[in-house]
C-alpha positions, 0 to 999 in steps of 0.5 A: 677132567681130561680138559681141565688137565689140559689146560693147566698144561697149557698154562705151564707152557704159557709161563715158560714162553713168557719167561723164556722171552723175558729171560733172553731179553734181559740176559747179560750176554758178557757173562753167558759168554765167560760161562761158555768160555769155560766149557758150559755146553748149555750156556754155549747154546744160549748164547748162541740162541741169544745172538739169533734174537729174531729165531728165538722171539718169534718161536717164543712168541708163536708158542706163547700165542698158540698156548695161550689161544689154546688155553681160552678156547678150552676155558670157555668149553669148561665153563660153557659146559659147567654154567651154560650161556653165562659160561662165555663171559665168566671164562673171559674173566677167569681167563684174563686173570690166571693168564696175566697172573700165572701166565705173564706177570709171575714168571716173567718176574721170576726169570727176572731175577736170574735170566742167566740161569733160565735161559741156561735150563730152557736152551736146548728146549728151545733150540728144539722148538726152533728147528721145527718152527724154522719155516714159521720163522723164516716167513715171519722174518720175511715179514719183518723185514718188508715191514721194516723197508716199508716203514724205513726202519733201518736196523741197529748194530749188535756190537756194544758201543763205546758208551754202553760199555761204559755203563757196564763198567759203572754197573761192574763198580757198583756191585763190587766187581770193579774197585774205584781206582779199576773203574777209573782206569778203564774209563780212562782207557776208553776215553783215551781215544777221545781226546786231543792234544788242546784237551792235555796241553800245558798253555803256553804261560806255565812252559819253561824255555829259554832263549838261544842266547841265555848265558849258560849259567842261567840255564843250569839255573832253569833246570835246578829250579824247575826240576825238568829234564827238557826245555824248549829253546826258543829264539827272541819270542817263545812263538819261534821255538827252535829245538828241545834242550836236553838236561843229560847233554847240557851238563855232559857237553855244555855247562861250565863252558863257552859252548852254545847249547845250539850244537847239541839241541834236539829238533822240535816236533811241531803238532797242532792241537787237534791230533789225537793224543792216541796217535801222539803216543804212537809218534813218541814211541817212533822217535823216541822223543817226550815232548812236543809243541803245539802250535795254532793256526798262525804258528804260534806257540800255544803250549806243549805236550809231554810223555807224562801228560798223555800218561796222566790220563791214563793213570791219573796225576804222576807226582815226583820230586820235583812237582808241587803238589797241588793245595786245593780249595782251603777254608780259612777261620774267617769262613773264606776260601783260597781257591788255586786260579788254575783250578777247573771250573766245573770242579769250583761250581759243583764244590759251591752248588754255582750253576752259570754259563761261562766261557772260561775253563778256569777260576781266573779266566772266570774272574777276568771274564766277571770284572771284565779286566786282568785281576789285580791284589784286591779286585773283587766283585759280587755274584749272585747265583741264579739257582736257590740253595733248595733248587740247588739241593733238590738239583743234586738230589736228582745228578746222584740219583741219575748220575748223568756224568757216567752215561756218556751221551754225546754232546751234540744232537737233536733229544727231546724229554718226555715226562711220564708221570704213573699213578702208582707209586714204587711200581717198577714196571713202568720203567722196565717197559720203557727200557724195552722200548728205548735204547741207550743204543739209539741215543735214548736213556730212561731214569726216574725222577722219584716215586711216581715219575720217569724221564725219557731223553730221546733221540730225534731227528733233526726235523722231527715233526710235531706229529712224531713226536705226539706219536710217541707219547701216544705209543708210551700212553698205549703200551703202559696200559696194555702191558704194565696195566698203568694209567699214565699221563705224559709230558714232553717239552721242546727238541734242543740241539745240545745235552746241556740244553736238556734240563730245558726241555725237562723244566718244558715238560714239567710245566707242560705236565703241571699246566695239563693237570690243571687246565687239561685234566680230560688229556693224556699227552701234553706237549710244551708246545700246545699249552697255549694261554693256559702256560701264560695263566699257570705262571701268573702271581697269585695275588694278579689272577685274584685281582682278574677274578674280581674285576671280571665277576665283582665277586665269587659268582663264578664259583657256583656255576652250576653244571648244565651252565658250564656244560652248556658254555662249553659246547659253546665254545665247543662249536666256535659260539654257533647257536644253532649248532650247540643247540642241536648238540645239546638237544635243547631248543635254540630260545633255551639256549639263548636264555642260558647265556643272557642268564649268566650276561646277567650275572656276570656281565658277560655276553660270551655271543660277542668273541671279546666276552667270550675270550674273557670269560674262557680266560677267567675261568681257566684262572678260576680252575688254576685257582683251585687247583692252588687250593689244593696243594699243601703247603 
């Protein structure tokens, strides 16, 4: 009876340590910090423990392993005493089930629901445990450091990155903590320092300016019609801006007279397009200016940037009584649309589900690119969207689920897409495990495609070897199997260098998954670069495959090959057409193998002892497998 009680207590201890580990690894640190700042002493202690995560995880793991080993030992003693020699086997099965259900899965799931509350509750106990295990933790941390140096594993910063902060803001908006306006404002503030003057420029073609020789009456009309309070002044050409004319000074000192505006002009501020708008804002504040001229590398005028342009990046568009409100896209009765020529091209493509690559940034630029000249009234062109409506619908659905625009992933940097296919639907354990293995802090991003497929966009080294890429895939398979008890298949594409090319790697991973399922069903890891001829067959038209099978076999005889014959052929191919080695591995006489090969030759007309016929037969069998796969699909 004592051992039974001890076993129950040890399982409770296992549940305690498992729940603690999950709670501290998934809690919201900012929320915990706010609770601590409000005077919650336990929250303060929990936050302190979370900050010292190495000692915390070492202590919980040591405690968890100790109680699990002790529980297993006591369980073995109990069952051996009850069942004799069979007790050890029964104990192993019983303790495995009990430990997984009550010591791991259940407590971790419960702790995941309210991690902050649980962490605060257990913080005093864990703090005592850390103190007791101080020497052990010291040795484990030193060991970790040594292993990290040996494996050249660099540590990551503990601070919150800009991307993580943006993600937190998005999550707060989704749960109702922030409204859309507040969220947008915070996004703008965070991203403010990344913008340059060239990103918010008013282009030269839209700049209202006057020549130094312009009569005062015409200048007055310019001020009146434009509504601007400041206008650049140039000499001969707008590339030679010599100052800024203020409306107030003009009307006070020059208007209605023959005086030159040169006497009242303010000096112009010239900046390159690469200046950060945060720096420009400080300069405006110091110099009390509200306008700057952006010049290119040749000294020509690219455009202007005003104080209003900068503020609009923070608070959105500012409309005054002189601004003409943009009408946007207008649909006509005949089904056609009127689109502003300066509309952002990304917005236009999103509106009409267009997927194409272009160097242009506005509608006007794209049209000019398409027709090869400056557009005139009556000009037209035909454009065929390379993406079908069905594919585009799927893409839109995927974009809505993934919301990649909110992740704020760095554009540059090598990445590769891993596609993880689980056998179970509606199982979130795989997703949670992957998120614990790969952190967005390291540039890795994880999202679900559907109920059975998960995408991992992983940042890699620019010179990542094929072995290292495959190691990641094998690690995923092993961890899913051991930690989440999920049988998965992993495929991956090739390394791409820019964010816009990630879709290419994803398509490659998808093809690798399909091809692997057809031709390499025994493999759990499939790389796009190793698909070989399977990729070629996968892309063949169905009618061409049927014609090929008919030409090679002259009927459906190949479908009728018995298992013995197929095993013999596969082993023969594995041994590079070596008759002696194949017969030895199959434990048959050499003449028996030759007989089977000659029998196949009579049936198909192919002597697989020759390289050419062997290659033909191998390809044909792969095509047959492909046809069988197509027959199983539901259309």
